[in-house]
N, C-alpha and C positions, 0 to 999 in steps of 0.2 A: 435776503432770502430770494432764491431764484423763483421766477414766475411759475406758478403751477400750470399744469396742462389745461385744466378747465378754465383758468383765468385767461389763457391765450385764446381759447375757443370763444369765450364770452366776449373778449375784446373785439375779435374779428366779426362776430355776429352783430354786436352793437354798432360797429362801424358800417356794416352792410345795411342794417336797419336805418341808421342815421342818414345814409346816402340815398335812401329811397329804393334801394334794390328790393327790399322786402317792404311793401307798402302797408300802411295801417289796415287791419282787417284781413291781411293775407296770412295763410297758414305757412309756417316754415317748412322746409324740406323734412322728410322723415329722419328720425334718429339714425337709421341705418345709412342714409345718404350723407348726413352730416358727419357721421363717424368715418366713412370712407373718404370724404373730402379732406378732413383734418387728420386722418391717419391716427385716430385714437379709438378707445373703446366706447361703447354706448353708455356705460356708467359715467364716463368722463363728460360726454355730451349732456347727460342729465344734470350733472353738477353745474355745467355752464348754464343750462336752462333755468336752474334754480336761481342762479345769480341774476340772470336777466329778468326773471319774475320779480325778484326782490326790488330791482331797480324800476319796476313798473313798465318795462318795455314789452313784455309778452304776457299772455295768459295761457295757462295750461288747462286744457279742457279734457277731462278724463274720457277716454273712448273716442276722441275726435282728433286732437292734435294740439299744436302750440301755435297761437295766433298773435300777431303783432298788435300791440295796443297803442304804442307811442313811438316817436322817432328819437326822443331824448329822455334820459332818466328823470324820474320824479325829483324835483328840487334842482335840476340842472346839472348834476354830477353823479357819477357812479358811486354806489355804496361801497362800504368796506368789504373786502373779500378775505377769507381765511380758509382753514383746512376744509376740504370737501368731505361730505359724509362717507363716501365710499372709500376714499384713500385713508380716512381715519380708521374705519373698520378693518381694512386690510392690514394696517399697522398694528392695531390692537390684537388681531388674530395671531400675528407672528410673535409679538412681544409677550402678550399675556399667556400664550401657550407655553412658552419657556418658563415664565414666572410660576405658572401652575405646576409644572414639572418639578421645579426646585422646591416649591412649597410642600409637595407631597412627601419629600424626604425629611422635612423639618417640622411639619405641623403637629400641634399637640391636641390631646382630647378636648381641652378647654376651648381651643380655637375652633375645632369642629363644632362644638356646642354653639359658639357664636354664629357660625355660618348657618346652622340649622335654625337658629332664632331669626336670622335675617331672611331666610327662605320662607319661614312662617309669616313674617311681616309682609313680604312680597305677595304671598298667597292671599292674605287678608285684604291687602290694599288693591289688588288687581280689579276687584269688582266695585271699589269705592272711589279711589283717588289714584289715578295712574302716575301722577307726579310723585306722590309719596312712594309708590311701588318702585319707580325708577330710582329714587334716592336710596331705597333699600338695596337695589341692584348695584348702585355705585359703591355703597359701603361693603357689599358682598365681595366685589372685585378688589377693593382696597384691603380688606381683611386677608385675602389670599396673598397679596403682596407683602403684608406685614408678617405673614407666616414664614416668609423666606429669610427673615432676619437680615435683610439687605436693604439699607437705606436708599440706595440708588434705585432699586426696583420699586420701592414705595413711591419715591419722587416721580418715577416714570409713569406709574399708573395714575397718580394724581394729575400729572401734566396732561395725560391723554383725556381724562374726564374734564379737566379745565378747558382743553381745546374744544371739546364737544359743547360745553356750555357757552364758550366765547364766540364760536363761529356762527355768523348769521345764516349761512347756507345750511349748516348742520342743524341749527335750531329750527329752521323752517321745515326741513324734512322730518325732524323728530315730532314737530307739532302735527304734521300730516299723519304720521304714524299713530299718534295718540288719538286723533279724530277717527282714524280707521279702526280703532280698538286693538291696536297692537300693544301687548303688554309683556313683561318678562315671563318666560315660560318656566313653570315649576319643574317639569321633568328634566329639562336640560341642566338646571342648577342642581337638582338632586343627583344627577349623574356625576357632576363635578365633585360634589361632596363625597359620594361613594368612592370615587377614585382616590381622593385625598385621604379618606379614612383608611383605605387599604395600603396607603403609602406606596402606591404604584405610580411612578413618575411618568411612564409611557402612557398609561391609561388616563392620568390627569391631564397631560398635554393634549391627548386626542379628544377628551371630553370638552376642554375649553375651546379647542379649535372647531369642533363640531358646533358648539353653541354659537360662536361668533360667525361661523359660516351660515348658520340658519338665520341669524339676524340680518346678515348681508343679503341672503336670498329673499327675505321678507321685504327688504327695502327695494331690491331690484323689481320685485313683483308690484310693489306699491307705486313705483314711478313709471310703470308702463302706461303711456298716455294715448297711444293710437296704434293703428295696424294690429288690432287685437288678435285676429286669426293668425296672422303671420308671427306675432309675438309668441304665441303658444309653441310654435315650431322652433323658434329661435332661442327660447329661454334656456334650454339645455346648454347651448353654445356659450351664452353669457355666464352661466354658472361655472362652466369649465374654466373660464378666464380667471375666476376667483376660487376655484375648488382646490382642495388639498387632499392628499392621500390619508385615509383613515385606517 
């Protein structure tokens, strides 16, 4: 597999840290500057910083910046890298939007009932156990794929969720989201159910894409680590990078 953009950035930053260009205790350049230097988006920079954080090279201090902790990874070698959380959500939005559109044409009343039960489970668990709530969310999305009657689409959704569970970088950000109280949103899942119940493919596609866009927006906001005032002015530009017409 070709090296991912964030892996390239992480490799370069790790080398610069290892060479002493960024000394221990020093704050790294701003995400904006790093994005310009590497000609990538700021979400890609954040994925790289998550990888460096997992390796013990940097510490992300909310509201302050990213600081160098060590010149070499914990244990002497870099950890495993996998799909980045933002690229995964971008893929999910594109793929699951179309899956939802197809499901709208084929879904049965019985399958709608299953989705309603899973939404009720999410609602109940949101205030008790976010891990269980997220598992109900996973089964919700898989049930929509099952409604397409297309085995490849079911396999694809399963693979996307397996990638989410497998990737250390994605797991790290998911853990931070859980700590921040981010949970599956009832209103967005209800909008998906309503569109599916009406067998409106266009509405179902739009509802799924809006839902995953909102998740992406939430993670973009969660990973804002410094330059808080400027970030407020720039957040709209970052959202446009990942926005879709509705």
